N, C-alpha and C positions, 0 to 999 in steps of 0.2 A: 392142909391138903392142897396139892398142886393141880393145875389145869392139865389134863392128859392130852389135850389137843396140841398138835405140832405148832411151832412158833409161826409158821407161815399161814396157819389156819385163820381165816377172817370171818368165819360164820359165827353168829351169836348163839345158835342152837346146834346141838349135836345132830349129825345126819345119821340116818338109818338106811342100810342097803335094802333094796327091794327090786322087784321085777314086775311092774304093772304095765298093762297096755293103757295107753292114754290117747287123747285126741286134743289137738290144738285147734281152737275155734277163733276165727277172726273175720273181719268184714261183716260185722253185725251177725255173726254165727252162720253166715251163708257159706263160707269156705271152711273146710276142715283138713287136718293133716294128721295122719296116724303117727304115733311116737311110742317110745318105751321110756318109762320112768325108772331110772336106775337107783336113785336114792332120794330120800325125803327128809326134811327137817321141819320144825315148826313154821319157818318162814321161807322155805325155798325147796328147790328140787334140781336134780340133774336129769335132763331129758335127752334122748337120742333120736335122731331123725335120719332121713337119707342124707348122705354126705353133702350134696349140693343145695340143700334147703337153706333158705334164709327166712327167719321168723320176723314178723312185724314187731315194732317196739312194744306194743301192748296187745294182749290176747287173753283168752280164757283157756284154762287147762282142765279137761274132764278126765277123771280117773275112775273108770267104771267099777273096779274092785272095791273102791272105798266110797263109791257113790258120792263123789265130791266134785265141785266145780269151783275153781279159784281164778281170780284175776291174776295175770302174770305179766312180768316185765323182765326182759332179757338183761342180765347183768354182765355176762361174758359168753363168748362162743369160740369154738374150734370147729373144724369141719365135722359135721354130723353130731356135735354135742353142744348143749346149751345149759348154762347155769342160770336159773331163773329165780326171781323173788316172787313169792305167792302171797296173795291176800284173799280172804273169803269173799265170794261174790254174793250179791243180794239176790 
């Protein structure tokens, strides 16, 4: 059986497309930023924000539809898009 992911794919887990509203929380949860979660995997997500937004290196991502809160780290970004690594928050 071969791996169906493209050669340039670096994710360890398969991503699943979605369209969830989310919130990025930072500065000890004092500041929030609305976002859209476009895909999810076991260890990460693609989120979209306003084009000029810059996310802090570490933050928390709340996804209301899944009732989840995860610690996040930015791994890559393009204008308005961020690939993030996610870990469960306590």
